[in-house]
Residue, then its C-alpha position, 0 to 999 in steps of 0.5 A: m547509349k553504346k558510346i557511354l558503355f564503351t567509355a565506361l568499359l575503357i575507364s574500367l580497363s584503365s583502372g584494372s577492375i575489368a580484369q577482376m570481373t567474371g563473364e557472369q558479372m559482365v552479363a549481369g551488369s549488362f542485363f541490369n543496365h538494360y532493365d533496372r530503370n530505377q537502379d535499385g539492384q532489382v528488375t521488376r516485371k514491369e521493368f523487364l516488360t517495358p522495353s518490349m512493350q515500347r518496341f511492340v508499339y514502335i514496330d506496330s506503326n498502325h497501332d492496331g495491336i498487331i504486328d504484320g509482316n509489312e510492319v516487321n519488313a518496315f522496322v528491319l529496313k529502318m534498323l539497316q539504314g541506321g534507325q534506332p530501335q525504341 
């Protein structure tokens, strides 16, 4: 995903369009790229909450509905070792 965004940025830079974007437009674009799953230009509550719920399920390794310190530590170690968050 990061490679795709970086490639898109390079293409934008070469076309000059990035120079015309404000910081707010770049932040909004990043926000919508992350949350607007159906790419309709709007972010629903479900679209907004889905990544957080997926991350919660990923971190809650014993699936008891509670994230404890051991699960957080395991998650952080996995990220430090180059893992990908869900």
